[in-house]
Backbone as CSV, one residue per row, in Angstrom:
resi,resn,N_x,N_y,N_z,CA_x,CA_y,CA_z,C_x,C_y,C_z
1,GLN,-25.231,-55.806,40.887,-26.352,-55.566,39.996,-27.309,-54.575,40.639
2,VAL,-27.849,-53.687,39.835,-28.796,-52.704,40.318,-30.174,-53.340,40.394
3,GLN,-30.798,-53.210,41.540,-32.151,-53.696,41.739,-33.129,-52.544,41.572
4,VAL,-34.154,-52.749,40.747,-35.142,-51.731,40.441,-36.513,-52.265,40.811
5,VAL,-37.254,-51.498,41.584,-38.585,-51.898,42.019,-39.523,-50.722,41.859
6,GLU,-40.644,-50.937,41.147,-41.649,-49.895,40.994,-42.968,-50.349,41.595
7,SER,-43.788,-49.376,41.942,-45.075,-49.648,42.544,-45.989,-48.448,42.328
8,GLY,-47.244,-48.609,42.701,-48.189,-47.506,42.675,-49.280,-47.603,41.637
9,GLY,-49.254,-48.629,40.807,-50.286,-48.777,39.803,-51.624,-49.135,40.415
10,GLY,-52.648,-49.103,39.583,-53.977,-49.430,40.043,-55.018,-49.124,38.998
11,LEU,-56.270,-49.211,39.406,-57.415,-48.930,38.549,-57.939,-47.540,38.862
12,VAL,-58.036,-46.707,37.837,-58.452,-45.316,37.996,-59.445,-44.958,36.903
13,GLN,-60.393,-44.094,37.232,-61.321,-43.586,36.236,-60.653,-42.531,35.365
14,PRO,-61.125,-42.359,34.131,-60.589,-41.276,33.305,-60.655,-39.938,34.033
15,GLY,-59.586,-39.175,33.897,-59.471,-37.910,34.598,-58.834,-38.002,35.962
16,GLY,-58.628,-39.212,36.442,-58.023,-39.415,37.740,-56.515,-39.315,37.702
17,SER,-55.913,-39.557,38.865,-54.471,-39.422,39.032,-53.889,-40.626,39.744
18,LEU,-52.640,-40.900,39.453,-51.841,-41.887,40.155,-50.416,-41.382,40.242
19,ARG,-49.727,-41.824,41.269,-48.299,-41.582,41.367,-47.576,-42.917,41.440
20,LEU,-46.695,-43.154,40.488,-45.862,-44.336,40.478,-44.534,-44.027,41.150
21,SER,-44.017,-45.000,41.889,-42.751,-44.856,42.581,-41.770,-45.904,42.097
22,CYS,-40.508,-45.549,42.109,-39.451,-46.460,41.693,-38.242,-46.239,42.573
23,SER,-37.679,-47.326,43.066,-36.429,-47.261,43.789,-35.385,-48.084,43.054
24,ALA,-34.165,-47.620,43.066,-33.052,-48.307,42.411,-31.872,-48.328,43.356
25,SER,-31.282,-49.485,43.516,-30.184,-49.640,44.454,-28.895,-49.066,43.888
26,GLY,-27.947,-48.849,44.778,-26.623,-48.431,44.365,-26.222,-47.073,44.897
27,GLY,-24.971,-46.999,45.311,-24.455,-45.734,45.799,-24.277,-44.682,44.723
28,GLY,-24.296,-45.099,43.470,-24.142,-44.166,42.363,-25.443,-43.700,41.750
29,PHE,-26.555,-43.785,42.482,-27.868,-43.462,41.929,-27.900,-42.086,41.283
30,SER,-27.227,-41.129,41.885,-27.259,-39.773,41.358,-26.678,-39.670,39.951
31,LEU,-25.929,-40.676,39.528,-25.363,-40.702,38.189,-26.261,-41.405,37.170
32,TYR,-27.273,-42.106,37.645,-28.143,-42.855,36.741,-29.056,-41.901,35.988
33,HIS,-29.312,-42.225,34.724,-30.458,-41.664,34.026,-31.634,-42.587,34.296
34,MET,-32.765,-42.010,34.622,-33.932,-42.804,34.972,-35.044,-42.567,33.957
35,HIS,-35.715,-43.647,33.600,-36.744,-43.600,32.574,-37.985,-44.354,33.036
36,TRP,-39.129,-43.883,32.578,-40.365,-44.637,32.664,-40.793,-45.037,31.258
37,TYR,-41.052,-46.317,31.092,-41.595,-46.873,29.868,-42.973,-47.450,30.166
38,ARG,-43.729,-47.681,29.112,-44.988,-48.400,29.269,-45.209,-49.309,28.069
39,GLN,-45.957,-50.359,28.303,-46.282,-51.297,27.245,-47.726,-51.734,27.396
40,ALA,-48.524,-51.426,26.379,-49.909,-51.841,26.322,-50.001,-53.152,25.551
41,PRO,-51.055,-53.926,25.775,-51.198,-55.193,25.054,-51.142,-55.003,23.547
42,GLY,-50.334,-55.815,22.885,-50.224,-55.763,21.446,-49.418,-54.606,20.896
43,LYS,-48.787,-53.826,21.758,-48.029,-52.662,21.312,-46.576,-52.761,21.766
44,GLN,-45.732,-52.009,21.090,-44.331,-51.928,21.471,-44.180,-51.153,22.774
45,ARG,-43.142,-51.491,23.509,-42.817,-50.707,24.674,-42.380,-49.305,24.240
46,GLU,-42.904,-48.289,24.890,-42.605,-46.926,24.510,-42.072,-46.141,25.699
47,LEU,-41.202,-45.212,25.393,-40.634,-44.342,26.412,-41.620,-43.236,26.741
48,VAL,-41.933,-43.095,28.010,-42.903,-42.108,28.468,-42.218,-40.853,28.983
49,ALA,-41.216,-41.034,29.836,-40.573,-39.896,30.476,-39.163,-40.267,30.884
50,THR,-38.295,-39.286,30.880,-36.904,-39.439,31.269,-36.515,-38.317,32.214
51,ILE,-35.744,-38.657,33.228,-35.049,-37.636,33.996,-33.585,-38.033,34.045
52,ARG,-32.750,-37.183,33.489,-31.333,-37.467,33.403,-30.629,-37.142,34.716
53,ASN,-29.367,-37.547,34.813,-28.653,-37.268,36.055,-28.442,-35.771,36.279
54,SER,-28.572,-35.004,35.216,-28.520,-33.553,35.308,-29.837,-32.938,35.776
55,ALA,-30.879,-33.773,35.896,-32.244,-33.394,36.243,-33.037,-32.864,35.054
56,ILE,-32.463,-32.853,33.877,-33.211,-32.491,32.683,-34.255,-33.565,32.409
57,THR,-35.460,-33.146,32.073,-36.556,-34.069,31.820,-37.012,-34.009,30.376
58,ASN,-37.569,-35.119,29.910,-38.181,-35.205,28.597,-39.420,-36.074,28.702
59,TYR,-40.422,-35.745,27.891,-41.689,-36.456,27.907,-42.128,-36.783,26.500
60,ASP,-42.788,-37.910,26.376,-43.462,-38.198,25.132,-44.594,-37.195,24.927
61,ASP,-44.845,-36.834,23.679,-45.879,-35.846,23.392,-47.245,-36.253,23.945
62,SER,-47.506,-37.539,24.000,-48.813,-38.002,24.430,-49.098,-37.720,25.905
63,VAL,-48.064,-37.440,26.690,-48.253,-37.222,28.119,-47.816,-35.841,28.578
64,LYS,-47.300,-35.016,27.685,-46.849,-33.683,28.070,-47.987,-32.883,28.696
65,GLY,-47.682,-32.256,29.804,-48.667,-31.475,30.514,-49.512,-32.270,31.469
66,ARG,-49.449,-33.596,31.385,-50.236,-34.456,32.258,-49.368,-35.273,33.212
67,PHE,-48.217,-35.714,32.736,-47.314,-36.535,33.530,-46.089,-35.712,33.917
68,PHE,-45.554,-36.008,35.113,-44.389,-35.293,35.605,-43.454,-36.274,36.293
69,ILE,-42.174,-36.235,35.907,-41.164,-37.112,36.474,-40.257,-36.306,37.387
70,GLY,-39.883,-36.914,38.501,-38.962,-36.269,39.424,-38.112,-37.306,40.137
71,ARG,-37.092,-36.844,40.838,-36.202,-37.764,41.541,-35.704,-37.141,42.829
72,ASP,-35.345,-38.005,43.753,-34.725,-37.617,45.010,-33.496,-38.497,45.156
73,ASN,-32.344,-37.950,44.850,-31.125,-38.744,44.858,-30.757,-39.236,46.254
74,ALA,-31.120,-38.482,47.275,-30.816,-38.898,48.636,-31.566,-40.156,49.029
75,LYS,-32.680,-40.433,48.341,-33.504,-41.589,48.648,-33.455,-42.662,47.571
76,ASN,-32.622,-42.484,46.554,-32.568,-43.419,45.425,-33.962,-43.661,44.855
77,TRP,-34.695,-42.578,44.623,-36.113,-42.670,44.303,-36.480,-41.793,43.127
78,VAL,-37.328,-42.294,42.284,-37.881,-41.532,41.177,-39.383,-41.782,41.144
79,TYR,-40.136,-40.792,40.722,-41.580,-40.937,40.657,-42.101,-40.501,39.307
80,LEU,-43.291,-40.940,39.011,-44.031,-40.465,37.852,-45.420,-40.073,38.331
81,GLN,-45.669,-38.786,38.374,-46.988,-38.277,38.721,-47.830,-38.224,37.460
82,MET,-48.943,-38.910,37.465,-49.811,-39.013,36.300,-51.149,-38.370,36.635
83,ASP,-51.465,-37.294,35.931,-52.723,-36.583,36.119,-53.547,-36.644,34.843
84,ASP,-54.831,-36.407,34.985,-55.753,-36.415,33.849,-55.568,-37.680,33.013
85,LEU,-55.624,-38.802,33.678,-55.389,-40.072,32.998,-56.479,-40.372,31.982
86,LYS,-56.067,-40.989,30.904,-56.941,-41.346,29.806,-56.902,-42.853,29.592
87,PRO,-57.952,-43.420,28.999,-57.915,-44.865,28.723,-56.688,-45.290,27.924
88,GLU,-56.199,-44.416,27.059,-55.024,-44.733,26.257,-53.755,-44.877,27.097
89,ASP,-53.792,-44.439,28.348,-52.649,-44.584,29.238,-52.568,-45.972,29.867
90,THR,-53.579,-46.786,29.662,-53.589,-48.126,30.229,-52.417,-48.940,29.689
91,ALA,-51.605,-49.460,30.591,-50.404,-50.198,30.208,-49.719,-50.704,31.462
92,VAL,-48.746,-51.567,31.262,-47.799,-51.889,32.312,-46.679,-50.870,32.239
93,TYR,-46.402,-50.226,33.347,-45.376,-49.200,33.418,-44.117,-49.773,34.049
94,PHE,-42.990,-49.528,33.400,-41.705,-50.049,33.825,-40.752,-48.913,34.147
95,CYS,-40.058,-49.051,35.243,-38.976,-48.150,35.596,-37.665,-48.726,35.078
96,ASN,-36.857,-47.888,34.498,-35.579,-48.305,33.928,-34.466,-47.421,34.457
97,ALA,-33.419,-48.062,34.944,-32.223,-47.352,35.376,-31.135,-47.557,34.339
98,GLU,-30.684,-46.473,33.748,-29.589,-46.493,32.787,-28.332,-46.087,33.543
99,VAL,-27.434,-47.040,33.701,-26.266,-46.861,34.551,-25.035,-46.660,33.673
100,PRO,-24.463,-45.480,33.664,-23.246,-45.259,32.874,-22.092,-46.118,33.376
101,ARG,-21.279,-46.565,32.446,-20.093,-47.338,32.769,-18.838,-46.589,32.347
102,SER,-17.721,-47.019,32.910,-16.477,-46.285,32.725,-16.000,-46.291,31.283
103,TRP,-16.393,-47.311,30.508,-15.934,-47.401,29.120,-16.741,-46.527,28.174
104,GLY,-17.748,-45.848,28.688,-18.554,-44.955,27.869,-19.919,-45.483,27.521
105,GLY,-20.147,-46.767,27.687,-21.458,-47.334,27.468,-22.297,-47.286,28.727
106,SER,-23.378,-48.021,28.716,-24.256,-48.062,29.871,-24.940,-49.416,29.954
107,ASP,-25.389,-49.737,31.136,-26.196,-50.923,31.380,-27.586,-50.487,31.806
108,ASP,-28.576,-51.265,31.405,-29.965,-50.972,31.738,-30.513,-52.018,32.694
109,PHE,-31.206,-51.557,33.694,-31.822,-52.422,34.685,-33.292,-52.070,34.789
110,TRP,-34.120,-53.101,34.805,-35.561,-52.934,34.700,-36.276,-53.421,35.941
111,GLY,-37.322,-52.714,36.303,-38.226,-53.199,37.313,-39.181,-54.229,36.745
112,GLN,-40.011,-54.771,37.602,-40.922,-55.845,37.209,-42.185,-55.336,36.530
113,GLY,-42.456,-54.067,36.624,-43.637,-53.472,36.034,-44.773,-53.328,37.027
114,THR,-45.593,-52.313,36.809,-46.788,-52.106,37.614,-47.932,-51.726,36.679
115,GLN,-49.078,-52.352,36.880,-50.210,-52.192,35.973,-50.981,-50.924,36.284
116,VAL,-51.226,-50.133,35.260,-52.105,-48.969,35.343,-53.280,-49.209,34.404
117,THR,-54.470,-49.180,34.944,-55.680,-49.360,34.152,-56.569,-48.141,34.332
118,VAL,-56.918,-47.504,33.232,-57.778,-46.322,33.236,-59.068,-46.708,32.531
119,SER,-60.132,-46.773,33.291,-61.387,-47.281,32.748,-62.555,-46.771,33.563
120,SER,-63.687,-46.598,32.876,-64.935,-46.286,33.544,-65.630,-47.540,34.046
């Protein structure tokens, strides 16, 4: 089973920055698609950013230009750099590892979440 652990959340003022970190176990990390999701109270979990095994990235419109996702396959590590944070970014952020399987499907493994609070 793939173990996923994220960290780096905290309390930040509007306009501030945070960097979230995520590690995922497994010798096949370079094949994983990695995603950051977030879930605010009373709202559905939403996809924030993706970095595919090809290194292609995608972002939700709400964070484009402010958030940046990257990975280091040698370290089994992915990050989410969050700049110009807004109160609307307040949520629990989850790292997700999408692990391709030989039959063509994939399995998803989730971290425990890390709280990001943006407030004055």
